C-alpha positions in Angstrom: -33.3 -76.2 25.7 -32.0 -78.0 22.6 -32.2 -74.8 20.7 -30.1 -73.0 23.4 -27.4 -75.7 23.1 -27.4 -75.3 19.4 -27.0 -71.5 19.7 -24.2 -71.9 22.2 -22.4 -74.3 19.9 -22.7 -71.8 17.0 -21.5 -69.0 19.2 -18.5 -71.1 20.4 -17.7 -71.9 16.7 -17.8 -68.2 15.8 -15.6 -67.3 18.7 -13.1 -70.0 17.9 -13.0 -68.8 14.3 -12.5 -65.2 15.4 -9.7 -66.1 17.8 -7.8 -68.0 15.1 -8.2 -65.1 12.7 -7.0 -62.7 15.4 -3.9 -64.8 16.1 -3.1 -64.9 12.4 -3.3 -61.1 12.2 -1.1 -60.6 15.3 1.6 -62.9 14.0 1.7 -61.4 10.5 1.5 -57.8 11.5 4.9 -56.1 11.5 5.9 -53.0 13.2 6.0 -49.9 11.0 9.2 -47.9 10.6 7.7 -44.9 12.3 6.5 -46.9 15.2 9.9 -48.5 15.6 11.7 -45.2 15.4 9.3 -43.8 18.0 10.0 -46.7 20.3 13.8 -46.3 20.0 13.7 -42.5 20.5 11.4 -42.9 23.5 13.8 -45.4 25.1 16.7 -43.0 24.8 14.8 -39.9 25.8 13.3 -41.6 28.9 16.6 -42.9 30.1 18.3 -39.5 29.6 15.4 -37.7 31.4 15.7 -40.1 34.4 19.4 -39.7 34.5 19.2 -35.9 34.4 16.5 -35.9 37.1 18.5 -38.1 39.4 21.6 -36.0 38.7 19.8 -32.8 39.7 18.4 -34.3 42.9 21.9 -35.6 43.8 23.3 -32.2 43.2 20.7 -30.5 45.3 21.2 -32.8 48.3 25.0 -33.2 48.2 25.7 -29.6 46.9 28.0 -30.8 44.1 26.5 -28.7 41.3 27.8 -29.9 38.0 29.2 -33.3 38.9 26.0 -35.2 39.8 24.3 -34.0 36.6 27.3 -34.9 34.4 27.7 -38.4 35.9 24.0 -39.3 35.9 23.6 -37.9 32.4 26.3 -40.2 31.1 24.8 -43.1 33.1 21.4 -42.3 31.6 22.8 -42.2 28.1 24.4 -45.6 28.6 21.2 -47.0 30.0 19.3 -45.7 27.0 21.7 -47.2 24.5 21.6 -50.5 26.5 17.8 -50.5 26.2 18.0 -49.9 22.5 20.4 -52.7 22.1 18.0 -55.0 24.0 15.1 -54.0 21.8 17.2 -54.7 18.7 18.2 -58.1 19.9 14.6 -59.0 20.7 13.6 -57.9 17.1 16.4 -60.0 15.6 15.1 -63.1 17.4 11.7 -62.6 15.9 
């Protein structure tokens, strides 16, 4: 019984040490340039794809062929750039 308690204490000590090391690595690790570029391009492309998709759906239902696509493409582009702006602001604060 005493030996089990000792083993549990050793295990707890090792886990605490591992957690502190893990936190240090997480705080010191910075995002790579390629990863950052991929995140930014994904934000813009996703917003554009959603805008175009909604525009095509609106055009099919309302039978307003180019106008829905154009309007929602522009709204998607604005949403994408707004998302990029938010990501940049979040990175500035860190």
